[in-house]
Every structure is written in structure tokens, then in C-alpha cells.
C-alpha positions as a printed Julia matrix, in Angstrom:
413×3 Matrix{Float64}:
 -11.57   29.09    8.62
  -9.01   29.4     6.46
  -5.71   28.36    7.27
  -2.81   31.9     6.55
  -0.11   30.15    3.79
   3.15   28.82    4.87
   5.26   31.9     3.08
   8.26   30.34    1.1
  11.62   31.0     3.24
  12.78   33.78    2.03
  16.11   33.85    0.65
  18.9    36.37    1.58
  19.05   39.69    0.36
  21.86   41.78   -0.67
  23.68   43.6     1.29
  22.88   46.97    1.42
  26.31   48.07    1.45
  26.93   46.73   -2.42
  25.44   48.57   -5.1
  25.19   46.66   -8.3
  26.54   47.98  -11.25
  24.08   47.35  -14.61
  26.47   45.13  -15.55
  25.66   43.04  -12.84
  21.79   43.77  -13.01
  21.16   42.75  -16.49
  22.74   39.14  -15.05
  20.54   39.46  -11.87
  16.64   40.05  -12.77
  14.47   40.01  -10.61
  12.2    36.89   -9.36
   8.49   37.69   -9.17
   6.46   36.37   -6.32
   2.84   35.02   -7.05
   0.3    36.67   -4.07
  -2.88   35.94   -4.29
  -3.05   34.33   -7.55
  -1.79   31.75   -9.32
  -1.05   30.89  -13.11
  -3.74   28.52  -14.27
  -1.65   27.04  -17.37
   1.67   24.71  -16.55
   4.29   27.24  -15.88
   7.37   26.19  -18.26
  10.3    25.76  -16.33
  13.26   26.14  -19.16
  15.78   26.73  -16.42
  18.93   24.01  -16.32
  20.06   25.02  -12.33
  19.02   26.12   -9.84
  20.26   27.46   -6.79
  20.13   26.63   -3.28
  21.35   29.0    -0.23
  22.7    25.88    1.91
  25.53   23.14    1.38
  24.0    20.56    2.43
  20.66   20.82    0.29
  22.7    20.51   -2.45
  24.47   17.89   -2.18
  21.65   15.88   -0.3
  20.05   17.17   -4.59
  22.21   15.1    -5.69
  20.69   11.69   -3.73
  17.41   12.74   -4.36
  14.88   11.78   -6.94
  12.78   14.51   -6.4
  14.42   17.45   -6.33
  15.36   20.03   -8.8
  19.38   21.17   -9.48
  20.01   19.74  -12.81
  17.88   19.34  -15.83
  19.05   16.2   -16.58
  18.35   14.93  -13.28
  14.52   16.89  -12.88
  12.73   19.93  -13.94
   9.65   21.07  -12.54
   7.48   21.15  -15.83
   9.42   17.44  -16.99
   7.67   16.65  -13.59
   4.52   18.07  -13.77
   4.42   15.66  -17.23
   5.84   12.74  -15.45
   3.1    13.07  -12.23
   0.06   13.8   -14.74
   0.55   11.11  -16.71
   1.91    8.65  -14.13
  -2.21    9.33  -12.76
  -3.48    8.81  -15.52
  -2.32    5.37  -15.95
  -2.61    4.46  -12.56
   0.97    4.71  -11.86
   3.14    5.23   -9.04
   6.0     7.47  -10.44
   6.58    8.35  -14.58
  10.19    9.09  -15.83
  10.11   11.66  -19.27
  12.5    11.39  -22.57
  13.7    12.67  -25.85
  11.85   10.19  -27.55
   9.49    6.93  -27.25
  13.34    5.0   -28.47
  14.94    7.12  -25.3
  12.06    5.27  -23.34
  12.14    1.88  -24.53
  16.45    1.88  -24.58
  15.87    2.97  -20.97
  13.76    0.3   -19.6
  15.47   -2.37  -22.09
  18.91   -1.38  -21.32
  18.2    -1.23  -17.28
  16.67   -4.19  -17.02
  18.28   -6.61  -19.14
  22.38   -8.05  -19.11
  24.9    -9.84  -21.28
  23.31  -12.97  -22.03
  19.17  -12.3   -20.18
  16.53  -13.39  -21.66
  13.46  -11.89  -23.52
  10.52  -12.62  -24.72
   8.72  -10.35  -26.92
   5.81  -10.65  -29.64
   6.0   -10.97  -33.08
   5.11   -7.73  -34.34
   6.97   -5.15  -32.57
   7.53   -1.34  -33.38
  10.54   -1.58  -36.05
  12.77    0.81  -33.75
  11.95   -1.67  -30.68
  13.2    -4.51  -33.16
  16.07   -2.8   -33.76
  16.94   -2.46  -30.3
  16.39   -6.23  -29.47
  18.34   -7.18  -32.92
  21.35   -5.24  -31.21
  20.84   -6.33  -28.27
  21.13  -10.16  -28.95
  24.0    -9.49  -31.63
  26.1    -7.36  -28.7
  24.97   -8.25  -25.58
  24.1   -11.91  -26.06
  20.73  -11.15  -25.31
  18.6   -13.47  -26.7
  15.03  -13.4   -27.61
  12.08  -15.74  -28.26
   9.02  -14.0   -30.32
   5.5   -15.03  -29.86
   2.21  -14.48  -30.45
   1.06  -12.53  -27.67
  -2.3   -13.81  -27.68
  -1.86  -16.86  -26.08
  -0.17  -18.23  -22.25
   0.59  -20.95  -23.12
   2.88  -20.02  -25.54
   4.84  -17.55  -22.7
   4.35  -20.1   -20.19
   7.21  -22.65  -22.64
   9.26  -19.67  -23.57
   9.82  -18.71  -20.05
  13.5   -19.64  -18.95
  14.99  -18.74  -15.45
  17.94  -16.62  -17.42
  14.11  -14.47  -18.62
  14.49  -10.71  -17.43
  11.41   -9.71  -19.66
   8.59   -9.93  -21.02
   7.81   -6.6   -23.35
   4.48   -6.72  -25.05
   2.45   -4.06  -27.22
  -0.95   -3.19  -26.04
  -2.59   -2.25  -29.62
   0.51   -4.05  -32.26
   1.96   -1.29  -34.7
   1.25   -1.86  -37.55
  -1.63   -4.75  -37.27
  -3.38   -3.73  -34.24
  -3.04   -6.97  -33.17
  -4.42   -7.37  -29.03
  -2.43   -8.49  -26.42
  -4.32  -10.52  -24.06
  -2.52   -8.56  -20.92
  -4.23   -9.78  -17.97
  -3.64  -13.56  -18.77
  -0.09  -12.97  -19.93
   1.21  -10.84  -17.76
  -0.3   -13.82  -15.11
   2.38  -15.94  -16.25
   5.26  -13.26  -16.33
   4.31  -12.52  -12.6
   3.69  -16.77  -11.77
   7.94  -16.59  -12.94
   9.05  -13.63  -11.61
   9.68  -12.33  -14.57
   8.57   -8.17  -15.17
   6.63   -7.16  -18.16
   6.89   -4.0   -20.06
   3.9    -2.97  -22.41
   4.19   -0.55  -25.27
   0.4     1.58  -24.86
   1.26    4.2   -27.4
  -1.55    2.95  -29.51
  -3.56    2.72  -26.9
  -2.55    5.49  -24.74
  -4.23    5.6   -20.93
  -7.92    6.44  -21.94
  -8.4     3.68  -23.65
  -5.99    0.79  -21.71
  -4.27    1.23  -18.31
  -2.11   -2.36  -18.44
  -0.97   -1.37  -15.05
  -4.87   -2.07  -13.74
  -3.79   -5.68  -16.02
  -0.48   -7.17  -14.37
   1.99   -5.05  -16.17
   4.84   -3.16  -14.26
   6.36   -0.5   -16.95
   4.32    1.11  -19.35
   5.79    3.19  -22.44
   4.31    5.75  -24.24
   6.01    7.5   -27.41
   4.32   10.97  -25.91
   4.79   12.23  -29.71
   1.37   10.59  -30.31
  -1.26   10.37  -28.81
  -0.46   12.25  -25.43
   1.01   15.15  -27.28
  -1.38   14.76  -30.32
   0.31   18.14  -32.58
   2.62   16.75  -34.86
   4.57   19.34  -32.89
   6.4    17.35  -29.61
   9.27   14.82  -29.33
   9.59   12.89  -26.71
   8.72    9.67  -24.16
   8.16    7.86  -21.58
   7.92    5.01  -18.82
   5.17    4.53  -15.67
   5.74    2.26  -12.94
   3.81    0.33  -11.23
   6.34    0.79   -7.92
   9.25    3.22   -6.89
  11.93    0.05   -6.04
  11.48    0.15  -10.06
  11.27    2.98  -11.17
  14.44    3.46   -9.68
  15.94    0.95  -11.04
  15.91    2.99  -13.99
  15.58    6.07  -12.78
  19.36    5.45  -12.29
  20.53    4.24  -15.8
  18.08    6.55  -17.68
  19.93    9.92  -15.7
  23.38    8.39  -16.7
  22.12    8.2   -20.28
  21.07   11.87  -20.97
  17.49   11.05  -22.76
  16.34   13.68  -20.52
  13.0    15.62  -21.09
  13.24   19.56  -23.13
  11.22   21.59  -20.63
   9.11   23.13  -23.7
   8.12   19.44  -25.53
   6.84   18.82  -22.08
   5.34   21.82  -21.53
   3.76   20.99  -25.2
   2.67   17.22  -24.2
   1.34   19.16  -20.6
  -1.52   21.56  -23.19
  -1.48   18.39  -25.74
  -2.9    16.03  -23.03
  -5.8    18.19  -21.97
  -7.87   17.47  -25.09
  -6.91   13.43  -24.77
 -10.05   12.48  -24.09
 -11.78   15.21  -26.55
  -9.12   13.31  -29.33
  -8.54    9.98  -28.63
 -12.84    9.82  -28.41
 -12.67   11.29  -32.46
 -10.18    9.38  -33.29
 -11.52    6.55  -32.48
 -15.16    6.54  -33.67
 -13.49    7.8   -37.01
 -11.09    5.09  -37.44
 -14.32    2.29  -36.47
 -16.48    3.88  -39.76
 -13.55    4.52  -42.13
 -12.64    0.37  -41.47
 -16.32   -0.03  -41.46
 -16.34    1.05  -45.1
 -12.77    0.56  -46.56
 -13.35   -3.29  -45.98
 -16.3    -3.37  -48.65
 -13.61   -1.8   -51.62
 -12.38   -4.14  -54.25
  -9.24   -2.66  -53.69
  -9.16   -3.98  -50.68
  -7.99   -7.59  -49.49
  -8.1    -7.34  -45.73
  -9.02   -4.42  -42.88
  -7.62   -4.65  -39.68
  -9.35   -3.11  -36.88
 -10.52   -3.68  -33.0
 -13.78   -2.46  -33.75
 -14.26   -5.2   -36.24
 -16.28   -7.78  -36.38
 -13.69   -9.91  -38.34
 -11.19   -8.78  -36.5
  -8.79  -12.18  -35.11
  -8.62  -10.33  -31.65
 -12.02   -8.57  -31.01
 -13.0   -10.66  -27.3
 -10.21   -9.42  -26.4
 -10.76   -6.01  -27.63
 -14.25   -5.86  -26.31
 -12.31   -6.74  -23.09
  -9.36   -3.98  -22.86
 -10.64   -1.55  -25.47
 -14.15   -0.63  -24.68
 -14.57    2.74  -24.85
 -12.45    2.47  -29.02
 -10.17    0.4   -30.55
  -8.19    3.28  -30.97
  -7.28    5.74  -34.53
  -5.02    3.25  -36.58
  -6.6     1.34  -38.9
  -4.07   -1.4   -41.36
  -4.86   -2.18  -44.41
  -3.77   -5.03  -47.31
  -4.26   -4.07  -50.35
  -5.26   -6.32  -53.2
  -2.6    -5.53  -55.54
   0.2    -5.67  -53.25
   3.0    -3.16  -53.09
   2.8    -1.61  -56.2
  -1.13   -0.67  -54.95
   0.33    0.55  -51.83
   3.24    3.65  -53.12
   0.46    4.81  -55.43
  -2.48    4.68  -52.85
  -0.09    6.62  -50.2
   1.19    9.2   -53.07
  -2.23    9.31  -54.19
  -4.19   10.66  -50.93
  -4.63   14.22  -51.02
  -6.44   15.42  -47.75
  -4.29   12.72  -45.49
  -0.77   13.06  -45.49
   2.15   10.82  -46.92
   4.39   10.49  -42.82
   5.65    8.24  -40.76
   3.78    9.33  -37.6
   0.54    8.46  -36.18
  -1.64   10.41  -33.37
  -2.0    12.84  -35.01
  -4.87   15.77  -35.77
  -3.99   14.97  -39.25
  -4.77   11.98  -40.99
  -1.98    9.93  -41.5
  -0.97    7.24  -43.87
   2.28    5.53  -44.73
   3.57    2.52  -45.83
   5.51   -0.04  -42.68
   6.92   -2.61  -45.06
   9.56    0.38  -46.39
   9.36    3.21  -43.67
   8.73    1.98  -39.61
   9.69   -1.32  -40.26
  12.58   -1.4   -42.97
  14.72   -3.37  -40.31
  12.75   -6.71  -40.84
  13.89   -8.79  -43.8
  11.28  -10.37  -45.8
  11.22  -13.28  -42.98
  10.67  -11.29  -40.29
   7.83   -8.95  -42.05
   5.6   -12.52  -42.74
   6.4   -13.73  -39.39
   4.47   -9.97  -37.87
   1.18  -10.32  -40.55
   3.08   -6.77  -41.72
   2.86   -7.73  -46.08
   4.25   -6.32  -49.5
   0.67   -4.49  -49.41
   0.47   -2.81  -45.99
  -0.84   -0.16  -45.37
  -1.21    2.49  -41.97
  -4.3     4.56  -41.36
  -3.19    6.9   -38.89
  -6.91    8.25  -38.47
  -7.36   11.79  -36.98
  -9.95   14.28  -36.19
 -11.37   15.24  -39.54
 -15.04   15.2   -40.93
 -14.97   10.95  -41.51
 -17.19   12.16  -44.49
 -14.4    14.85  -46.59
 -11.31   11.47  -44.99
 -13.72    8.78  -46.64
 -13.66   11.33  -49.65
 -10.01   11.52  -50.17
  -8.96    7.8   -48.86
 -11.32    5.82  -51.71
 -10.56    8.14  -54.64
  -6.87    6.8   -53.41
  -8.47    3.59  -53.64
  -9.89    3.61  -56.92
  -6.67    4.65  -58.48
  -4.86    2.09  -56.38
  -7.53   -0.24  -58.4
  -6.96    0.84  -61.54
  -3.16    0.79  -61.67
  -3.58   -2.87  -60.17
  -6.36   -4.17  -62.51
């Protein structure tokens, strides 16, 4: 037996004595109530202010993270995105931001204070490295960098004032794979929370919360949205307590997600599985071919037997090694510049995770904040090129990359 649906509370009607002027009618259009059907797609709630029928309900909304009263504090479309990614990551709650760096900053600023200590892996996204460097200069935050592969190295780096272990599932751009379970276990033993940037892997390849992380960060701009038309970030939390700590800071910082960007990201999520499967397969095939080209000194992709973290990748990334391939060209910086300018099907671009293949030179772009010593420590060479592999046909991609490599080889000979 089907139970009748409980109708929503009736909104007070306009008194019969009021006959609005057309000027007023234009400002107050009627609201369409859905009866007997529902939208197949997620509705876009573009409005940023919500009205209440009760003064008490409005007052309570300021203290409830679940209420909708002002878009900086929450929006139904944004909440749908937060819940969707939290479910994918296996977390308690998600918190969406206007960019990936908005998510990174919110987590760092909420969990760190003056004199705090952070343990972070050496090879990080350049923007994250820049934030940690800035916090060190302005707040006296101390940072110890570790390889991300040795739990004893993390254990030795921990201090009484350590407040965070910060890792990347697949490092940008070297594709090194962190041994999340081993590293997180060391941090947990010391009561230190673990934050993991999972942008390169997506929750379809790895769920860091299952391996001991406390918060997972994504640049939603990349694989989650996947179509080069969204700027966004999201953090997913293992428990509601940590979510609440970060949310209190985040709503005051104001890096809130635009509802339309959230709506576009939700659209992208629907094809995430299909895109990741194709991108991982293309990347693995291209990595094997790149390794055999004379212009290439080294190739790094977790699918390769030669990858330094192959055993860890096999455990943490059983569904695929991701869509990013890191290539060191034998001709150094000049060869790298020639290569990225010679591609025709691929695009020279700073982003990744798009359906189209993108190439870039990290030392002069995404990691320009690092000096020569920091680049060397991170494993980024003058001739390192990052290839974010798209969903195009792999033979077309190889034809393009091969001719660009041939030009780089010719110029460096």
C-alpha cells in the first residue's frame, strides 16, 4: 500500500483585500509546485537568499549547518554536490568551495595556528607549497618535508606541536604514489590528522578515508567536473566534528561555490566513471610507448613496472593509475619547450583532468613558485613535461605526441 505524501506547509496567501499593482507582480512571480512528478536532473537553485515564515526559524538558521538562508552559508544545489562527493569518498560530510585552492586554504587555516608544525610530502602542487611557505613566513608555521613513501621518515618528523600530515594520493606532477595506510597509521598513533589531496586519483581510483585519512581535498575543476568549464573545490571529512571546525572558518573566508558551478560539476560527475576508465587506459598505453622513444629519458606512470611506487600503486589504485603521465625529455628545458609547442591535437594548458589531452612544462608554470633546489627535491627536472591524457582515440594521441617528440629530438641533436 502506497502511503500518501505529506504536503509541504502551506505558505500564507495574499489577503483577498490586496490587489497587487503590476509593478509588484513583476517582482513576485508565482512559484511552480511540482505534483506527481520530479525533475530527472538536479535543479539549479541560483537564488542566494531564502525567505522564512517564522522569525525563530530564521534565527535558528544562522546556527544550523543544514539550513538554507544565504548562499555563502549553504545552497540546495551546492549541498547536493557536497553530499554526492561525500558519498563517493565514503565521508560524513562535504564542503564545497569556489576553487581547489579555496579548499586547501580553508583546511590549512582552520587546522593550523601560529607556531604549528606540518609534515608534508616533498612533491606537492605548487599552489599548496606556496601557501605553506607563506604561512611559514607570516605565522611561523614550521613545515618538514618528507618523501611520502617511508613511514619511519614521518615518525621521525613528528613533534608535539605537529597539527597536520599533508599528502597527495598521486603527486603532482611526478605521479609518485603515497603509501597512505602506512603513513596515516603513524600520524594516527600521534593523534595528528591527515589531509590528502585526491585530485589526481578521484574517488573512483582511491578513497583516502578508507586508508586512514581524516579529510580529502579535490580541485573539482579537474576530474570531477572534467570539461574545462568549471572552477571549484571540495573537501570531504571523515566525521562531522572536523567538518564543523573547518566550516566555521570557511563561511567567514567567503570562498563559497557558485550554484551554477556546482550544477555543472554535478553534470560532470555523471560521466566520471566512463571518463576515468578511458583516461587511465589511454595514459597506460601512451606511457608504455613514450618509454620507448629516443627523445625520452624517463617516463612515470603508476601502471609501469618501472614506477618507483609500483607495489603501492597496485594496492591503492587497482582500477587504474590515473590519467597523468610525467615525462623527462633527454634534451632538457629546450626539448620540453619544443615538445609542448609542437603538439597539435593536444593543447598547451595549465590544467588537467579534462576530456581533451593537455600538456605543460611544470617548472615554468604550475610549480614556478619552487626554486631550483625545491624543484630538484620534488623530482621535477628542467625537461619534465606533464601530460594530462584525455578521452580521444589513443592512436590519434600517439600520432600527435610522436611527431612532437621527433621535433624535440631533432632540435636537441
